Backbone bond lengths (Angstrom), bond angles and torsions (degrees), N, CA, C in turn:
res aa  C-N    CA-C-N  psi(-1)  N-CA   C-N-CA  omega(-1)  CA-C   N-CA-C  phi
1 M - - - 1.443 - - 1.516 109.91 -
2 Q 1.305 116.67 155.17 1.458 121.67 -174.90 1.522 112.01 -59.90
3 R 1.327 116.78 -31.48 1.463 119.83 -178.77 1.521 111.25 -63.15
4 I 1.335 118.48 -31.03 1.454 120.63 179.06 1.516 110.41 -68.22
5 G 1.334 116.94 -34.86 1.456 119.89 174.91 1.517 110.90 -61.00
6 L 1.331 116.89 -41.14 1.460 120.45 177.71 1.522 110.99 -67.59
7 L 1.324 117.34 -33.21 1.453 120.32 176.94 1.517 110.30 -64.27
8 T 1.340 117.02 -40.19 1.459 121.05 176.94 1.517 110.91 -61.87
9 V 1.333 116.20 -41.85 1.463 119.86 176.72 1.522 110.58 -59.62
10 G 1.325 116.34 -41.46 1.458 119.78 178.63 1.515 112.33 -61.65
11 L 1.333 117.05 -38.95 1.454 120.61 177.71 1.518 111.40 -66.57
12 L 1.335 117.08 -35.32 1.460 120.65 177.24 1.523 110.87 -68.96
13 I 1.333 116.39 -40.68 1.463 120.08 177.87 1.522 110.30 -60.14
14 L 1.333 115.89 -33.03 1.457 120.81 -177.28 1.516 111.86 -56.92
15 A 1.334 116.40 -33.69 1.452 119.64 -178.48 1.522 111.50 -63.99
16 G 1.337 117.18 -30.79 1.451 120.05 -177.36 1.510 113.20 -97.51
17 A 1.300 118.07 -36.53 1.467 121.89 -178.19 1.517 107.17 -138.47
18 R 1.339 116.15 92.59 1.456 120.72 -166.31 1.522 113.28 -61.56
19 A 1.317 118.98 -51.01 1.464 120.62 -176.91 1.517 111.45 -64.49
20 A 1.342 117.26 -47.55 1.461 120.33 179.67 1.515 111.06 -62.94
21 G 1.342 116.82 -38.45 1.458 120.16 179.64 1.512 112.24 -65.39
22 Q 1.335 117.18 -40.32 1.455 120.07 178.32 1.522 111.33 -65.70
23 Q 1.323 117.40 -40.71 1.459 119.96 178.56 1.521 111.03 -62.45
24 A 1.335 117.19 -43.71 1.458 120.87 179.03 1.519 111.03 -64.88
25 T 1.339 116.65 -40.12 1.457 119.88 179.66 1.523 110.87 -66.95
26 G 1.335 117.34 -39.20 1.456 119.89 177.17 1.511 111.99 -60.90
27 T 1.337 117.29 -43.92 1.461 120.51 178.28 1.514 111.16 -65.72
28 T 1.338 117.41 -36.88 1.460 120.00 179.30 1.520 111.21 -66.75
29 L 1.326 117.77 -34.13 1.462 119.20 173.54 1.526 110.38 -59.41
30 W 1.337 117.09 -39.68 1.466 119.63 176.48 1.522 111.23 -68.74
31 R 1.327 117.84 -31.73 1.466 119.20 175.75 1.526 110.51 -66.63
32 V 1.327 116.66 -35.13 1.467 119.72 174.86 1.525 109.66 -61.72
33 A 1.333 117.05 -45.18 1.467 120.14 176.88 1.518 110.93 -62.36
34 G 1.331 116.90 -34.02 1.460 120.95 -178.88 1.510 114.49 -69.86
35 T 1.337 117.89 -10.69 1.467 119.24 176.91 1.523 111.82 -66.26
36 T 1.331 117.37 -12.60 1.464 120.29 178.48 1.525 112.53 -91.90
37 L 1.325 118.55 -0.41 1.465 120.53 175.84 1.522 109.71 -73.01
38 A 1.327 116.51 131.34 1.468 120.99 178.67 1.520 111.89 -98.64
39 T 1.333 117.14 5.82 1.465 122.87 174.84 1.524 107.93 -131.64
40 P 1.318 119.60 154.70 1.461 120.16 173.33 1.525 110.06 -55.13
41 P 1.332 119.11 138.47 1.472 120.75 -175.82 1.524 113.80 -53.46
42 A 1.324 117.78 -38.88 1.467 120.09 -178.75 1.516 112.08 -63.26
43 L 1.342 117.44 -28.17 1.464 122.11 -175.96 1.521 112.96 -97.26
44 A 1.329 118.54 -0.59 1.459 121.52 -177.37 1.524 110.59 -62.70
45 L 1.341 116.03 140.12 1.459 122.32 -179.22 1.519 110.12 -126.45
46 G 1.330 115.43 150.32 1.446 121.28 178.50 1.516 110.63 125.35
47 P 1.329 118.22 162.22 1.466 120.72 -177.92 1.525 113.34 -56.26
48 A 1.347 117.54 -46.94 1.462 120.59 -178.97 1.516 112.61 -71.69
49 A 1.339 117.72 -17.94 1.463 121.12 179.80 1.518 112.25 -69.54
50 A 1.339 117.98 -7.77 1.463 120.44 175.33 1.518 111.45 -61.67
51 L 1.336 117.44 -18.47 1.461 120.22 174.97 1.521 111.37 -65.66
52 W 1.339 116.76 -29.61 1.461 121.30 -176.82 1.526 111.78 -100.29
53 N 1.325 116.92 -37.81 1.462 121.47 176.15 1.527 108.01 -144.57
54 P 1.331 118.55 114.64 1.470 120.44 -176.68 1.523 114.53 -65.71
55 A 1.328 118.76 -14.72 1.470 121.59 -176.06 1.524 110.03 -78.45
56 Q 1.333 116.51 78.60 1.460 122.43 -176.61 1.525 109.94 -121.71
57 T 1.327 117.16 91.95 1.468 120.95 179.23 1.518 110.73 -134.61
58 E 1.336 116.73 31.35 1.462 119.24 -175.35 1.523 112.42 -80.64
59 D 1.339 118.14 -5.49 1.456 121.17 -176.50 1.524 109.58 -132.47
60 S 1.338 116.77 139.86 1.467 121.87 -177.92 1.520 112.54 -103.09
61 A 1.326 119.02 19.45 1.455 121.97 -179.94 1.528 110.34 -60.28
62 R 1.334 116.06 148.93 1.463 119.59 -178.65 1.526 111.99 -76.24
63 L 1.335 117.37 -17.16 1.464 121.19 176.32 1.523 108.81 -154.97
64 Q 1.341 116.01 133.69 1.461 121.43 177.82 1.523 109.37 -128.18
65 L 1.313 115.64 131.99 1.463 122.84 175.84 1.522 108.15 -124.60
66 A 1.325 116.71 141.96 1.465 119.29 -179.44 1.519 110.19 -149.38
67 V 1.336 114.67 143.30 1.463 122.28 175.45 1.519 108.01 -138.23
68 E 1.330 116.69 133.37 1.459 121.86 175.94 1.521 109.23 -129.60
69 A 1.332 116.21 136.78 1.461 122.35 176.66 1.520 108.92 -116.80
70 I 1.321 116.38 138.36 1.460 122.58 -175.68 1.518 108.77 -125.61
71 Q 1.329 116.39 135.81 1.456 121.99 178.52 1.519 109.30 -137.40
72 T 1.321 116.98 124.12 1.460 121.70 176.67 1.524 109.39 -95.02
73 P 1.340 119.46 169.15 1.460 121.24 -179.88 1.525 111.93 -61.08
74 S 1.329 116.08 158.96 1.464 121.11 -176.72 1.517 112.40 -61.40
75 S 1.328 117.67 -26.39 1.462 120.33 178.24 1.523 111.74 -66.98
76 V 1.335 116.79 -22.52 1.467 122.16 175.93 1.522 110.02 -103.29
77 D 1.333 116.14 -45.64 1.461 124.30 175.60 1.523 112.92 58.74
78 A 1.321 115.33 47.09 1.463 120.66 172.74 1.524 108.73 -104.83
79 T 1.312 116.25 139.94 1.458 121.73 177.10 1.521 108.74 -126.85
80 G 1.316 115.22 151.71 1.450 119.16 -178.43 1.513 112.43 -144.32
81 L 1.320 115.68 159.49 1.460 122.60 178.69 1.523 108.41 -144.84
82 I 1.329 115.79 135.46 1.459 122.25 173.84 1.525 107.47 -128.90
83 A 1.319 117.19 129.51 1.464 121.82 178.57 1.520 108.78 -136.14
84 T 1.320 116.16 141.61 1.464 119.71 -178.60 1.517 110.82 -151.28
85 I 1.322 114.89 154.18 1.458 122.75 172.89 1.521 107.20 -135.02
86 R 1.336 117.04 135.10 1.464 122.20 -176.84 1.526 109.96 -138.17
87 A 1.335 115.05 148.42 1.463 120.17 177.53 1.526 108.85 -155.37
88 P 1.340 117.45 146.38 1.468 120.01 177.06 1.525 110.96 -75.99
89 V 1.333 115.53 145.62 1.462 121.73 177.44 1.525 107.73 -125.79
90 G 1.322 115.65 81.50 1.452 121.42 178.70 1.517 112.89 55.19
91 R 1.335 115.08 -137.87 1.455 120.66 -178.95 1.523 112.72 -83.43
92 I 1.332 116.31 -5.24 1.465 119.11 -178.50 1.522 110.88 -70.15
93 G 1.325 116.36 -31.60 1.456 120.70 -179.38 1.511 111.54 126.45
94 Q 1.311 116.47 -163.63 1.454 122.72 178.16 1.524 109.74 -98.38
95 F 1.330 115.55 135.32 1.458 121.57 176.55 1.524 108.78 -120.12
96 G 1.323 115.64 151.10 1.447 118.69 179.45 1.514 112.46 -159.67
97 L 1.323 114.75 167.03 1.455 123.22 172.68 1.518 108.16 -112.67
98 L 1.325 115.42 141.36 1.456 121.30 -175.52 1.522 109.06 -132.20
99 Y 1.334 115.91 131.39 1.470 120.94 176.29 1.519 108.92 -130.92
100 G 1.315 116.22 138.38 1.456 120.43 176.96 1.514 111.00 -147.86
101 R 1.324 115.38 149.10 1.467 120.90 178.93 1.522 109.47 -147.91
102 V 1.322 116.17 136.33 1.464 122.66 174.41 1.519 107.72 -134.32
103 G 1.326 116.83 134.30 1.461 120.07 -179.90 1.511 112.06 -146.28
104 L 1.313 114.92 158.53 1.458 122.27 174.75 1.516 108.93 -100.06
105 S 1.332 116.18 137.60 1.459 121.68 179.54 1.527 109.99 -108.00
106 D 1.314 115.16 168.73 1.469 121.83 171.85 1.529 112.54 59.64
107 I 1.338 117.01 37.31 1.461 120.74 172.12 1.525 107.27 -106.90
108 T 1.328 116.66 119.14 1.457 121.45 -175.84 1.521 110.60 -127.27
109 Q 1.322 115.60 161.37 1.450 121.48 178.87 1.523 110.60 -77.95
110 T 1.332 116.21 139.55 1.463 123.00 175.22 1.526 108.77 -134.36
111 V 1.329 115.71 164.70 1.463 120.59 178.88 1.518 109.79 -115.75
112 D 1.317 117.72 -83.03 1.462 121.28 -179.74 1.521 112.38 -123.93
113 S 1.349 116.12 19.93 1.460 120.98 176.54 1.521 107.96 -149.49
114 P 1.342 117.17 163.67 1.472 119.39 179.45 1.517 114.09 -68.83
115 D 1.340 117.73 -11.52 1.455 120.47 -177.24 1.527 110.61 -72.85
116 P 1.335 117.17 134.00 1.467 120.03 179.70 1.520 111.27 -65.35
117 T 1.334 115.92 144.40 1.461 121.18 -179.42 1.524 112.62 -116.49
118 G 1.293 117.44 -1.08 1.457 119.73 -178.53 1.504 111.38 -158.18
119 S 1.307 115.72 -163.34 1.456 120.67 -179.72 1.521 110.57 -75.87
120 G 1.317 115.76 172.03 1.448 120.74 -179.51 1.523 112.38 -66.72
121 I 1.333 115.51 153.32 1.459 121.99 179.23 1.527 108.18 -98.98
122 P 1.324 119.00 118.19 1.472 119.87 179.07 1.522 111.65 -72.34
123 V 1.321 115.96 126.62 1.465 122.97 175.06 1.525 106.54 -135.17
124 Y 1.330 117.17 108.98 1.460 119.55 -178.76 1.524 109.74 -158.56
125 T 1.311 114.34 165.15 1.459 121.65 169.85 1.519 108.29 -138.12
126 A 1.308 116.40 142.31 1.464 121.68 179.94 1.520 108.93 -135.59
127 A 1.316 115.81 148.17 1.464 121.45 -179.45 1.523 109.28 -135.21
128 L 1.314 116.02 136.54 1.462 122.77 175.58 1.521 107.21 -131.39
129 G 1.329 115.82 125.05 1.454 117.34 -175.03 1.514 113.82 -150.49
130 A 1.315 114.31 169.76 1.459 123.15 174.03 1.520 108.21 -110.83
131 T 1.320 116.34 137.63 1.459 120.68 -176.50 1.530 110.25 -127.55
132 W 1.314 115.32 147.43 1.467 122.53 -179.25 1.515 108.86 -139.12
133 S 1.335 116.59 146.62 1.466 120.92 174.03 1.525 108.93 -153.13
134 R 1.342 114.78 154.47 1.462 119.84 -178.56 1.517 109.56 -158.21
135 L 1.330 114.51 147.37 1.457 120.65 174.72 1.523 110.29 -87.83
136 F 1.318 116.11 130.33 1.456 123.39 171.37 1.521 106.69 -117.64
137 G 1.334 115.72 96.87 1.453 118.92 -169.30 1.519 108.48 69.16
138 S 1.306 117.56 -122.45 1.461 121.41 176.50 1.521 112.27 -101.15
139 T 1.332 117.12 2.31 1.464 121.46 -178.30 1.517 110.47 -95.90
140 S 1.327 115.77 129.40 1.457 121.49 177.08 1.525 109.35 -98.03
141 L 1.333 116.06 126.10 1.459 122.17 176.05 1.519 108.78 -116.91
142 G 1.323 116.69 147.15 1.451 120.04 179.80 1.512 112.02 -151.48
143 A 1.338 115.60 160.28 1.460 121.62 178.54 1.521 108.68 -147.75
144 T 1.323 115.91 147.62 1.457 121.88 177.27 1.522 109.23 -135.96
145 L 1.321 116.71 126.64 1.461 123.29 173.96 1.521 107.26 -108.72
146 A 1.342 117.22 122.79 1.458 120.03 -173.12 1.522 111.57 -137.81
147 L 1.321 115.01 147.94 1.460 123.13 172.71 1.521 107.98 -104.57
148 H 1.331 116.54 127.62 1.461 122.34 -177.86 1.526 109.90 -109.94
149 D 1.315 115.59 136.22 1.465 122.41 177.72 1.522 107.58 -124.34
150 T 1.325 117.45 114.85 1.463 122.35 -178.17 1.521 109.25 -119.18
151 R 1.330 115.69 131.70 1.465 120.35 179.70 1.521 110.18 -126.36
152 L 1.331 115.61 131.15 1.459 123.32 173.97 1.521 107.20 -127.35
153 D 1.321 116.01 100.56 1.455 121.99 -176.20 1.535 109.02 60.24
154 V 1.325 118.47 -119.75 1.461 120.49 -177.41 1.523 112.12 -90.72
155 S 1.339 117.31 -6.51 1.462 120.90 -179.00 1.523 110.03 -90.19
156 R 1.325 114.81 142.13 1.458 119.88 -177.31 1.522 109.15 -140.98
157 D 1.331 116.14 142.42 1.455 120.62 -179.88 1.522 109.12 -141.87
158 Q 1.324 115.76 142.18 1.459 121.50 176.26 1.525 109.12 -127.05
159 R 1.312 116.35 146.56 1.466 120.93 176.53 1.528 109.30 -154.46
160 W 1.321 115.13 156.87 1.455 122.62 174.70 1.523 109.15 -100.87
161 T 1.326 115.77 142.95 1.464 120.62 174.59 1.526 109.02 -130.27
162 M 1.326 114.90 150.75 1.462 121.87 178.09 1.520 108.01 -130.45
163 D 1.323 116.38 115.42 1.462 120.82 -177.36 1.521 111.04 -114.03
164 L 1.330 115.13 145.25 1.453 123.06 176.78 1.518 109.20 -122.79
165 G 1.332 116.57 144.60 1.458 121.30 178.60 1.515 111.51 -140.26
166 V 1.319 115.79 154.69 1.460 121.77 179.22 1.518 108.76 -145.17
167 S 1.325 116.40 145.96 1.466 122.58 176.63 1.525 107.75 -145.15
168 H 1.343 116.66 133.11 1.463 119.75 -175.60 1.523 110.19 -144.25
169 P 1.348 117.64 127.09 1.469 121.21 176.17 1.524 111.17 -88.01
170 F 1.334 115.33 153.14 1.461 121.52 177.93 1.524 109.35 -129.23
171 M 1.325 115.92 153.52 1.460 122.46 172.01 1.528 111.86 51.76
172 R 1.347 114.40 55.03 1.467 120.97 177.71 1.528 111.82 56.56
173 D 1.301 115.85 48.56 1.465 123.51 177.26 1.525 113.76 68.68
174 R 1.310 117.34 13.79 1.465 118.20 175.88 1.527 110.38 -68.80
175 F 1.332 116.06 -33.77 1.456 121.26 177.67 1.522 109.26 -129.27
176 R 1.327 115.50 154.05 1.463 121.43 173.87 1.524 108.79 -143.86
177 V 1.319 116.04 132.58 1.460 121.34 175.38 1.521 108.01 -116.52
178 A 1.333 115.68 149.12 1.460 120.42 -178.65 1.520 109.18 -150.84
179 A 1.315 115.53 153.24 1.459 121.59 177.55 1.519 108.55 -153.94
180 A 1.336 115.88 153.64 1.460 120.32 -180.00 1.515 109.95 -162.07
181 T 1.318 115.15 151.19 1.459 120.07 166.80 1.522 108.07 -88.38
182 H 1.325 116.30 156.78 1.466 120.71 -178.39 1.523 108.67 -132.81
183 F 1.329 115.89 110.00 1.461 123.55 -179.58 1.529 111.08 60.41
184 F 1.319 116.11 45.62 1.457 122.11 -176.69 1.528 110.50 -73.34
185 S 1.341 116.07 125.83 1.464 120.00 179.04 1.521 113.03 -147.16
186 S 1.340 118.63 -0.13 1.463 120.49 178.83 1.522 109.39 -146.37
187 L 1.335 115.71 148.75 1.462 121.16 -177.32 1.527 110.34 -87.62
188 T 1.327 116.08 60.68 1.460 121.57 177.49 1.521 108.81 -134.49
189 L 1.319 115.67 162.02 1.460 121.36 178.87 1.524 112.09 -112.14
190 D 1.330 117.47 15.29 1.462 120.38 179.50 1.524 111.61 -139.59
191 D 1.326 116.32 32.12 1.460 121.80 -178.86 1.526 109.05 -93.01
192 P 1.351 119.33 116.79 1.465 120.66 -179.50 1.519 113.84 -68.88
193 A 1.335 117.83 -3.83 1.463 120.89 178.27 1.519 112.60 -89.71
194 Q 1.332 118.40 2.30 1.461 120.59 -179.10 1.523 110.02 -149.84
195 D 1.343 115.47 167.19 1.463 122.51 179.99 1.522 109.31 -139.30
196 I 1.323 114.90 163.61 1.459 122.40 164.80 1.519 107.28 -123.30
197 Y 1.334 116.28 130.28 1.463 122.46 -179.78 1.525 109.90 -109.47
198 A 1.311 116.08 145.39 1.461 121.59 172.15 1.522 107.89 -148.17
199 G 1.331 116.60 150.78 1.459 119.29 -179.36 1.515 112.10 -163.11
200 I 1.316 114.89 159.81 1.459 122.13 176.58 1.518 108.23 -142.25
201 E 1.329 116.60 140.49 1.457 121.10 174.23 1.521 108.99 -134.08
202 G 1.324 115.57 149.44 1.451 120.83 -179.34 1.509 111.32 -137.67
203 R 1.319 115.98 145.77 1.456 121.35 177.68 1.520 108.61 -77.10
204 V 1.324 115.78 115.48 1.462 121.92 -178.11 1.517 111.32 -85.11
205 W 1.334 116.25 -39.45 1.467 120.44 -177.41 1.512 109.01 -157.87
206 S 1.314 116.70 146.00 1.461 122.17 172.19 1.518 108.43 -146.95
207 G 1.317 115.40 144.32 1.452 120.02 -178.93 1.509 110.41 176.19
208 A 1.316 115.50 -174.17 1.461 121.43 -178.23 1.520 110.31 -94.72
209 M 1.320 114.90 141.75 1.457 121.54 176.58 1.522 107.58 -147.41
210 G 1.321 116.14 115.39 1.453 119.91 -177.89 1.511 113.19 62.59
211 G 1.327 117.51 30.08 1.457 120.90 -179.87 1.513 114.50 83.95
212 N 1.317 117.95 -1.30 1.456 122.07 -179.88 1.526 110.36 -116.54
213 R 1.322 115.79 150.50 1.462 119.93 178.33 1.522 109.66 -80.76
214 V 1.303 115.43 131.69 1.464 122.26 -179.98 1.524 108.46 -119.17
215 V 1.326 116.01 134.91 1.462 121.98 178.39 1.521 108.43 -125.43
216 V 1.323 116.20 129.33 1.464 122.16 178.02 1.523 108.30 -115.64
217 R 1.330 116.07 131.20 1.460 121.53 -178.96 1.527 111.14 -125.60
218 G 1.317 114.90 151.21 1.456 121.95 171.56 1.517 109.36 -111.36
219 R 1.343 117.15 148.36 1.459 121.02 -174.14 1.529 111.55 -137.12
220 Y 1.314 114.54 149.85 1.466 120.93 170.01 1.522 108.36 -143.35
221 G 1.326 115.75 137.45 1.452 120.64 177.45 1.512 111.30 -140.88
222 I 1.317 115.64 161.55 1.459 121.87 178.72 1.519 109.01 -143.28
223 S 1.326 115.92 141.57 1.467 123.01 173.71 1.520 106.90 -121.43
224 F 1.330 117.31 126.53 1.458 119.37 -173.09 1.525 110.20 -151.02
225 A 1.351 115.67 -172.18 1.469 123.25 179.42 1.521 111.76 61.27
226 H 1.341 116.52 40.00 1.455 120.87 -179.02 1.529 113.02 -126.66
227 G 1.322 118.09 16.56 1.452 120.32 173.16 1.507 115.47 90.57
228 F 1.333 118.16 -6.12 1.464 122.11 174.76 1.518 107.83 -138.43
229 T 1.329 117.18 176.89 1.460 119.77 -173.95 1.526 111.17 -61.01
230 A 1.320 115.74 153.18 1.466 122.10 -173.67 1.522 111.86 -69.86
231 D 1.334 115.44 151.83 1.463 122.59 170.00 1.524 108.12 -91.87
232 H 1.317 116.76 138.71 1.462 121.96 177.09 1.527 108.70 -119.91
233 Q 1.336 116.14 132.71 1.467 121.63 -178.41 1.529 109.77 -121.73
234 F 1.328 116.13 126.42 1.461 122.60 178.73 1.526 107.46 -121.08
235 G 1.336 117.06 122.03 1.450 118.33 -174.28 1.512 114.00 -143.41
236 T 1.322 114.05 169.93 1.456 122.29 175.19 1.518 107.98 -143.50
237 A 1.327 115.78 158.21 1.458 121.04 -179.57 1.513 109.69 -147.53
238 A 1.325 115.59 149.05 1.462 122.10 176.05 1.520 108.48 -133.32
239 E 1.331 116.92 130.25 1.458 122.58 178.73 1.517 109.40 -118.07
240 F 1.323 115.27 133.81 1.456 121.94 -177.64 1.526 108.64 -115.63
241 A 1.347 115.38 107.95 1.465 122.35 176.90 1.526 112.47 53.84
242 R 1.312 117.69 29.33 1.461 123.48 -179.80 1.521 112.43 55.60
243 T 1.318 116.52 22.45 1.461 121.37 179.93 1.518 111.75 -112.04
244 I 1.317 116.55 -40.58 1.460 122.19 -179.94 1.522 108.93 -125.59
245 G 1.307 116.05 134.71 1.455 121.09 177.68 1.511 110.63 -130.35
246 L 1.316 116.69 140.62 1.460 123.18 177.15 1.526 108.46 -119.57
247 D 1.321 116.15 133.99 1.462 121.69 179.46 1.525 109.61 -125.72
248 L 1.314 115.80 141.68 1.462 121.79 176.17 1.519 107.90 -141.81
249 M 1.332 116.23 132.11 1.460 119.78 -177.40 1.523 110.46 -143.02
250 V 1.329 115.17 137.64 1.462 122.82 173.50 1.520 107.38 -108.28
251 V 1.320 116.40 127.50 1.461 121.89 -175.23 1.520 109.75 -117.04
252 R 1.310 114.99 128.74 1.460 121.66 171.28 1.515 106.93 -101.84
253 E 1.346 116.23 102.75 1.454 121.33 -173.74 1.518 111.25 -83.28
254 G 1.324 115.82 128.94 1.449 120.76 173.55 1.520 110.76 -80.53
255 S 1.319 116.47 167.33 1.460 121.45 179.89 1.515 108.64 -166.85
256 Y 1.333 115.50 -176.56 1.458 120.49 173.76 1.523 111.08 -80.60
257 G 1.334 116.83 -10.99 1.458 121.76 178.86 1.515 109.95 -127.19
258 P 1.351 117.39 -142.47 1.466 120.36 179.40 1.531 111.62 -63.56
259 S 1.319 115.81 145.88 1.461 120.99 177.53 1.521 110.19 -80.18
260 S 1.325 116.20 165.51 1.461 121.78 176.70 1.520 109.17 -138.83
261 T 1.320 115.71 162.33 1.465 121.84 -177.94 1.518 109.62 -123.72
262 R 1.308 116.39 138.01 1.462 121.59 175.06 1.520 109.14 -141.10
263 V 1.321 115.62 164.24 1.461 122.93 -177.58 1.528 108.55 -122.54
264 V 1.327 116.21 139.43 1.464 121.87 178.19 1.524 108.95 -127.68
265 G 1.324 116.23 135.01 1.457 121.54 176.24 1.513 110.77 -121.93
266 G 1.328 116.78 149.76 1.454 120.11 -179.03 1.514 112.91 -143.64
267 L 1.323 115.56 153.04 1.462 123.43 177.10 1.517 108.17 -128.33
268 R 1.347 116.72 129.20 1.459 122.66 177.58 1.525 109.20 -119.24
269 I 1.342 116.29 130.93 1.462 121.50 -178.53 1.527 108.57 -130.00
270 A 1.331 116.63 129.60 1.462 122.27 176.60 1.525 108.87 -106.69
271 I 1.337 116.04 122.16 1.462 122.25 179.59 1.526 107.51 -130.60
272 G 1.329 116.41 99.10 1.456 119.43 -177.17 1.517 110.92 61.93
273 K 1.331 115.83 -125.74 1.464 119.56 -179.92 1.520 112.95 -86.42
274 Y 1.322 117.20 2.29 1.461 121.25 -178.00 1.529 111.04 -101.28
275 R 1.326 115.56 144.40 1.460 122.95 172.55 1.523 107.05 -126.97
276 V 1.317 116.46 119.81 1.463 121.98 -178.56 1.521 108.73 -110.10
277 T 1.327 116.37 133.14 1.458 122.00 179.78 1.520 109.63 -125.76
278 L 1.322 116.16 130.94 1.463 122.79 176.62 1.518 107.90 -127.20
279 T 1.325 117.49 126.78 1.462 120.39 178.09 1.523 110.01 -135.01
280 R 1.329 113.88 155.95 1.467 120.03 178.39 1.519 108.50 -152.98
281 D 1.334 116.48 137.58 1.457 118.90 173.74 1.527 109.26 -104.26
282 T 1.321 116.09 164.24 1.469 120.54 -177.35 1.512 112.20 -86.55
283 G 1.336 117.14 -11.09 1.452 120.03 -177.81 1.516 111.91 72.66
284 V 1.314 116.01 170.20 1.462 122.33 176.51 1.517 108.60 -136.93
285 N 1.323 115.47 157.70 1.468 122.09 176.32 1.527 112.45 55.53
286 D 1.342 116.44 34.88 1.469 121.97 175.96 1.533 113.13 59.17
287 L 1.323 117.48 30.03 1.460 120.47 179.38 1.522 112.64 -87.55
288 G 1.327 118.05 -8.36 1.446 120.43 -178.21 1.513 112.33 93.65
289 S 1.329 115.39 178.38 1.461 121.62 -173.13 1.520 112.14 -100.17
290 A 1.327 114.53 153.25 1.460 122.13 172.28 1.527 108.56 -108.13
291 Y 1.342 116.73 149.57 1.456 121.99 -174.90 1.532 110.33 -128.35
292 R 1.315 114.83 153.53 1.466 121.40 172.20 1.518 108.93 -140.14
293 V 1.321 116.32 132.60 1.461 123.22 176.37 1.521 107.27 -124.30
294 G 1.321 116.47 125.62 1.451 120.12 -178.83 1.514 112.42 -132.97
295 V 1.315 115.86 146.01 1.467 122.59 175.94 1.520 107.54 -135.44
296 D 1.325 116.64 128.22 1.460 118.73 171.54 1.518 109.31 -128.05
297 M 1.319 114.74 146.61 1.462 122.98 -176.51 1.518 108.67 -119.42
298 R 1.331 116.03 136.16 1.461 121.52 -176.95 1.528 108.99 -125.99
299 F 1.317 115.64 114.24 1.461 121.98 -177.38 1.526 108.89 -102.95
300 R 1.336 116.33 124.62 1.462 121.19 -175.01 1.532 111.29 -108.01
């Protein structure tokens, strides 16, 4: 997948500028995990989606818990975990804790042959942060302060990031626009260690089908200001009686070289206080598919 090419670039940068290279590589590991998103990052909803856009106030539950597991194909062998807990605090808004980790497995030292000569090489990034969001009228605002720890073999780097997000519906929820920074830590528009997300979705059709209300939406998103060409996301979604949701997205991934295209599909199921999400991408260049399984619980 194109994100692995960017990860390689980050490792090369490390040789010349160690701290900056580690930060870029850590963010690229999260971009690899993001290949399992079936919606543009700016438009993602749910407790764990605060990692992509902090403006998450679509639910008034008194407590929300969420866990997501990510697995890439064996040719990449990256795994990820996102966990969060959120609760409202009066009129101040919703507060929560967010933890995430993505790492590469099966990387070993070699000399002049493919055979490993030592123990495994640790390559991972982890983030621990506090997140807040609140409704101001119909506009949702959010912020996340996080500490990132990235390790590449014996090298280690830590940094703080501060992200802001916004989401606003128009015309009685017919349209929604959203934007967010992602791992923001420098006042530049070409830093590979951070992104800016933006997106818009619109209700294309709604009506009854089999006695249930069905809503169909169209989506567009963009990820940019990261030092290489922008990513473009084109998607659609269908919701059936707010119980089952289907998502489909085509992504044109930017890079330092030629762009690539991949497709991601997702299934959302609501069962009582549980929300289950399953997503899978088609992969590119015969590398295989990446998967994401998520469960969030909402206690009222």
